[in-house]
C-alpha positions in Angstrom: 93.5 200.6 123.7 95.5 197.6 124.9 98.2 195.9 122.8 98.0 192.1 122.9 101.1 190.1 122.7 100.0 186.5 122.6 103.5 185.2 121.5 105.2 186.7 124.6 102.5 185.3 126.9 102.8 181.9 125.3 106.6 182.0 125.5 106.5 182.8 129.2 104.2 179.9 129.8 106.5 177.6 127.8 109.5 178.8 129.7 107.8 178.3 133.0 106.8 174.8 132.0 110.2 174.0 130.6 112.1 174.4 133.8 112.6 170.9 135.1 111.9 171.6 138.8 109.7 168.8 140.1 107.7 168.3 136.9 105.4 165.2 137.2 105.0 164.7 133.5 107.6 163.2 131.2 109.9 165.9 129.7 109.0 165.0 126.2 105.4 165.8 126.8 106.2 169.4 127.8 107.6 170.3 124.4 105.2 171.7 121.8 105.5 171.1 118.1 108.2 173.4 116.6 110.3 173.6 119.8 113.0 171.6 121.4 114.5 171.2 124.9 118.0 172.5 125.7 120.0 172.4 128.9 122.0 175.5 129.7 124.5 176.4 132.4 128.1 176.1 133.5 127.6 174.3 136.8 123.9 173.7 137.4 122.0 173.1 134.2 118.5 174.5 133.6 116.1 173.2 130.9 114.6 175.6 128.4 112.2 174.9 125.5 113.1 177.1 122.5 111.9 177.4 118.9 113.5 175.2 116.2 114.1 178.5 114.2 117.0 179.1 116.6 118.9 176.3 114.8 119.4 178.5 111.7 120.9 181.4 113.5 124.7 181.8 113.1 125.2 182.9 116.7 123.4 179.8 118.0 125.4 177.6 115.7 128.5 178.9 117.3 127.1 177.8 120.7 126.4 174.4 119.2 130.0 174.2 118.0 131.2 174.9 121.5 128.9 172.3 122.9 130.2 169.8 120.3 133.8 170.6 121.4 133.0 170.2 125.1 130.6 167.3 125.1 130.9 165.7 121.7 127.6 163.8 121.1 127.4 162.4 124.6 125.3 165.0 126.4 125.2 164.2 130.1 121.7 165.6 130.6 120.2 163.3 127.9 119.4 166.3 125.7 121.3 169.1 123.9 123.6 170.8 126.5 125.0 174.3 125.9 128.1 175.2 128.1 127.4 178.9 128.7 125.9 180.9 131.5 122.1 181.0 131.8 122.2 184.9 131.5 124.2 184.8 128.3 121.8 182.2 126.8 118.6 183.9 127.8 119.9 187.2 126.4 120.9 185.6 123.1 117.7 183.6 122.8 115.6 186.7 123.5 117.3 188.8 120.9 116.9 186.0 118.4 113.2 185.5 119.2 113.6 181.9 120.4 111.1 182.1 123.3 
């Protein structure tokens, strides 16, 4: 008997689509309802699409506070930018169920 995990499969598809490497569609069209784009990285930024439910998590709010201190409200990528390593972000987002 197989166990189906549609949310995990859907999250992988969203994550693959969200990376902004040569996408031919406008970035805003890649974002499904209930999700938002975020740029993560210390040097090179990668784009992720995560659930809005992440906004209510205290750990994520700490990252937002760090982003506010570093960038203010002028985000160089044109969207929300988080100044942490990609590995730290993906670990945190996975634990919080953001993908």
